[in-house]
C-alpha positions in Angstrom: 37.4 176.9 34.0 35.3 178.3 31.2 38.4 179.4 29.3 40.0 175.9 29.6 36.8 174.3 28.4 36.6 176.6 25.5 40.2 176.0 24.5 39.9 172.2 24.8 36.6 172.3 22.8 38.2 174.3 20.0 41.2 172.0 19.8 38.9 169.0 19.6 36.8 170.5 16.9 39.8 171.5 14.8 41.3 168.1 15.2 38.1 166.3 14.2 37.5 168.6 11.2 41.1 168.1 10.0 40.7 164.3 10.2 37.4 164.5 8.3 39.0 166.8 5.6 42.0 164.4 5.2 39.6 161.5 4.9 37.5 163.3 2.3 40.6 164.2 0.3 41.8 160.6 0.4 38.5 159.3 -0.8 38.3 161.8 -3.7 41.8 161.1 -4.9 41.2 157.3 -4.6 44.2 156.9 -2.4 45.2 153.3 -1.4 45.1 154.5 2.2 41.4 155.5 2.0 40.1 152.7 4.2 42.8 153.4 6.8 41.9 157.1 6.8 38.2 156.3 7.2 39.0 154.0 10.1 41.1 156.7 11.7 38.2 159.1 11.2 35.7 156.8 13.0 38.2 156.1 15.8 38.8 159.9 16.3 35.1 160.7 16.3 34.7 158.4 19.3 38.0 158.8 21.2 38.6 162.6 21.0 35.4 163.6 22.7 35.8 160.9 25.3 39.4 162.0 26.0 38.3 165.7 26.3 35.6 164.7 28.7 38.1 162.7 30.8 40.5 165.6 30.9 37.8 168.0 32.0 36.6 165.5 34.6 40.1 165.1 36.0 40.6 168.8 36.0 37.4 169.2 38.1 38.7 166.6 40.5 41.8 168.7 41.1 39.8 171.9 41.6 38.3 172.5 45.0 35.9 175.4 45.5 37.7 177.5 42.9 41.2 176.9 44.2 43.7 174.3 43.2 44.2 171.4 45.6 47.9 171.8 45.3 47.7 175.5 46.3 45.5 174.7 49.2 47.9 172.0 50.5 50.8 174.5 50.2 48.8 177.0 52.2 48.1 174.4 54.9 51.8 173.5 55.0 52.8 177.2 55.4 50.2 177.7 58.1 51.5 174.6 59.9 55.1 176.0 59.7 54.0 179.4 61.0 52.1 177.8 64.0 55.1 175.6 64.7 57.4 178.6 64.6 55.2 180.5 67.1 55.4 177.7 69.6 
């Protein structure tokens, strides 16, 4: 979990910094797209952290006591098949 959080955080930081850098370069060069770049920068500043939080929240929902829900369901199914085979 810590490794996943760290990777997502690094990706988010790199993305935001690249958006800020592109906006700065656009403003310095007086590009006609400067206002659009600025709007994208503001949008990304809000949306990227919220999306990262949502992904982590969903990831936590799919984890159950350190094991994946999918894996625990597969284990239950295999135990049910074993018990049915014994009977």
